[in-house]
N, C-alpha and C positions, 0 to 999 in steps of 0.2 A: 590616580586614585584609584585601587582595585573595587569595580562595579560588583563584584563578588561578595565585597565585603557588606554586611548587614547591622542593622541596629537592633539586636535582641533581646526580648527580657526576658530574664529565667528569674521566675518566683520559688521560695525556697533556697535562696542562694546560698544559705546558710546551711541548710540540712545535707543530709549523705550523698544524694542523687542530685540535688541542686547542684551544690559547689560540686561536684564531680564533672557535672554536666559545661558548666562554666568554664571550669578548668580546659577540659578539651575547646570550648570554642574558643578561649583566649588563644590558644596556644596555635589555632589555625587562623588568626589574625580577626576571627568578628570584632565588632564593637559589643560589648553586653553590660547591661544594665540588670543589676543584681537586685532583688525584692526580698526580703525576709522580715517577720517582725520579732524575732529571737526569743521566741516563749522560753519558760522555765520548765517546757516538757520533759527535758533531761538536762544533765548538765551544760548550763551555757560555753562555759571553758571549752567545748571540743567545737563549738557554734560557731567563737570567735577565733580559734587557731584554723578552722577551715576556711575563712573569710581573710582572713591574715595572706594565707596563700594566694588570693588572686586578687589584694589590693596592692601587690607588688606591681601589676600589668598597670600600664598607661590606658588601655583601652577597656577600665574595668570602671565603672560607678558603683556604687552600692548606697541602696537607700532602706532606711528601718521604719517597714510599713509595715501594719497588718492587711489585709484585704480586704476584712469588714470594714477597714476606714475609707469610704469609696471617694469622699473630696480628695485625698493624699495619693490615693492612687491614681487618682486622673490626671492632678498634677505632675505626676512621673512620666503619664503616658504622652500629656501636653509638651513637656520640656524634653522628653528624649526621642518620642517619634520612633517607634520601632518598626519596623516591619515584619517580625514576627514576634511570637512569643511563646514561652514552654512554661507552662505551669506545673510546677511540682512544689508549690505550698499545697500543705494540707496538715491537720488534725489525724496522726498516724497512729496505728497500734488498735489492732482487733480486741483485747481485754480492757484497755481503758475503755473504749467506746461502751463497753459495761457501764461501766462506775460513773461517765460523765458523758452523755449523749451529746447536750446541749453546745458540748464543747466542739464538736463536730459539724453540727446544723451551721452554726457561724461560719467556722473555718470553710468547711467542705461544699456548702451548697450559697451560703449570703455570697461568701469570699469567689466564689468561681463565677456565681451571678455578675458580680463587679469585673470580675475579668471579662467574662466575653462581653458584657458593654461597653467596656471600654473597647476593647478589639473590633466591636462592630462600630462604634462611632469615630477610631481613629485607622479605619480602612487597613486593619494588619493582614498580612496576606496570608499568614498560614498560623495557626493556634494548635502547640499539640500540646495533650495534657496526662498527666499520670489519672490512670485506673489502675485496677488490683484483680489478680485472680481470684480473691477473694469473690468476687462477684458471681462466681458459679455458685458456690453458696450448697447448695443440698445435692447439685447436679453429681452421678455416677459416674456417667459414660465418659471411659477415656480413652486417649489424650481430651483435654479441654479445650473445646475449637470455637472460634468466634463465631462459626455459622449455626452453631445450636445457642437456644436459647437461654439464658442468664436471670431469668426473674424469681430466684429465691433465695436471698442472701440471708446469711445467718450472723449478721453484727449490723449492726448502726454505722459502722464504718464503713462495710461492704455496700450497703444501702446506699451511702451519699456517692461512693463511688458512682455506683450504677447511675444514680439520680444525675451526677454530672457528663455522666456520654446521652442521655437522652436530653438535658438542656442544651449540650452544643449541638445534638442533629437539631432542634429548633430553629438555632442559630443559624445553623449551616440551612436549613430550609428556607428560613424566610428572608434572611439576607446575604446569602451567598458567601458568607464564613467559612472557608476552608478547613476544616478543625479533624484531628487525628487524635485517637485517644490509645492510651498506650497500657495495656493489661501485664503489669512487672510481676513474675513469679518470686518470691521469697530472693529476693535481694541480699548480697553479702560482700562483705570485702572492706579491704582498709580507710580508714576516715569513714565508718558505718556507725550507727547509732548506739548506745553505751544503754538501751533499754532490750534490745534484741538479743535474743539465746545466746549467739557466737560470742559478744562480749561477757555476759551473765557467765558462761559456762567457763570460759578463758579464764577471765577471774578465779572465779571461785577453783576449778584446777589448781592455779599456780597457789592458792591459798589454803588447799590442801581443804576446801568445804564442799559437802555433797551438790550435786546439782540436780535441780526440779526435773524430771522430763516425763511429760503429759502423756497419754493413752500409752502406758505401760510401752514406752518407747515405738509404737507401732505406727507413727507418720510414718507416710514417705511424703517429699517435698521436693519441688523441680528446683532446686538452690541454684540460682544465676548470680553470675559474677558481675561486681559493678562496672568492669570497663567495658564488658558484653551488653551490659543496659545501656551504655552513654552510647557506644556503637550504635546501639536502636533506634535512641533518641536523635542520635544529628543525621541516620541515615533518613529518618521518617520526615524531620524538620526540612530537608532540604528537597523534598519533593511533595509540594501541598495536595492535601486529598483533592480526588477527583470525583465528580459522580459515576455509579457504575450505570452505562448503557444497555447494558441487560437486568437490568435490577426490573423485578417482576411484583407489583402491588397485591397480587393473588398470590405469590409463593416467596413472601418476603424473606433478603437476607440478612440476618441481624447485623453482619461486620459490613453492610455497605447499603448505601440509597441511591435514590434519583439526586438528594443535594451531594454537595460536597464535603461528606461526613466518612472516615473510615475507622475501623476499629481493628488493634492487631495486637495480638499475645507477644511476649518477649519473655522468652523462657529457655531453658537452658535444653527443655526435652528429651531429659534423662533423669528418672525422677531415683531419688535415695532416699532409703532409709534412713531417719531420724540416728539410728544406733550407729550406720556406717559415717553420717556425717560427725558424729562424738569420736569416731574409732580414727576420722581422718583428723580430729584435734587432739587426740593422745597422742598420735604420731607424730604430729607437729612439734608438741611441747616438750614429748619425751616423759610424758608420767601423766598417769592411770586417772580415770575418773572417779568419785564416789558417786554412783547414782540411788536417786529418791525417784522409785518409780511411783505416778500417779495417776487417775484417771482422767480422761478427754474432758477438757474444760470446754464449758458452756461458748456457743461462737467460734471455735474452732473448726474447719475444714479436715478431715482428718486426713487428704490424701490432694496431691496437685501433680499436675501432669503438661503441659503446653506441646499442643500444636501449631507448629510453627511455619506451616506450610505458606503460609501468605504470607508472609514475612519474607521467605526464601524465594519465593517467586516474584515479588514486586521488587526488593532492593537485594538481591540476591546475599542474603547477609542470614546467619543463623549462630547464637551464640555457642561455644565451640569450650570454655574453661573447665576444665574437672575440679571436683571436687577438694581431690587431694592435691593441685597447682593453687585454687584458690585459696584454702583454708592457709596452707602453707605461707602463703602471700598476706595473708591478715597477721598471721602472728607475726612474719616477719617485722608488719608495720607497727603492730600492738606493741611490743616489744622496744623498738624504736621510741613510740610515741611517749611509752610510760618511763622510759628510760630503765627497762629491765635488764 
């Protein structure tokens, strides 16, 4: 038996990023235990289709469990005995957090507390979890760096993710649980979420209906292709977080600690104007968009731009897929999946 093969729990395994990470881990031979509550935040059909891809593998197990259900979650940990955990389950969406904030508290804070407790009691070697570029909130210093403070979130979603980073630090400090938080920047690509702009824009353009473009199209986003995100997750997962021996309590670095706790940005580090993104989509579809320009939405961050020096230095990796190539790959998948 290959000693490098691990039992890895991936939460959110029916989701966009979660299923993509599972797929990569399965292909490299790991034993993967997927956990997802299959909620109806968006069309469950695509969730079922993602899981169907995974259940073809003999080294995959799937559990329909909500992270807020501590008893059933603990049962999975007890029976599967994971060495590592990737927490990608969350209530997603900045705008929806304005309408239903309690859903975010239940999933992203209570659920994450249960993950931490199970990792602690089952001696997990490393917990990697999804954070978000949204934690940078009111920050305007570009590019966003993990070494700068991120204490002014603009949405409940971002606040819950910042809370996850703080909760993880406490467990790393008190219980020596190695934890790594990954701040994802605007992830897109095949098998994505239908509630995200790329899906909505594609469907509207194909149906010759107008698309809503907020902030009058003046957003810039560090669009990051799913394959680059997956590589970032697997590379960090394979290297448990360590203490920073140079960490100074009188000049504390927000990205590391005297506990085994780390934070990394994962972004393309090439911000693109939203209108350029739409232009790439129009080229891939061979159709022009009808645009309805609207003001900036409450909770939205106008611009994002990732500093990935930490990621490059530690893992010799940085995302590199261009928006032109990434959008073209998405459209190819979209037409195939929806049989267009």
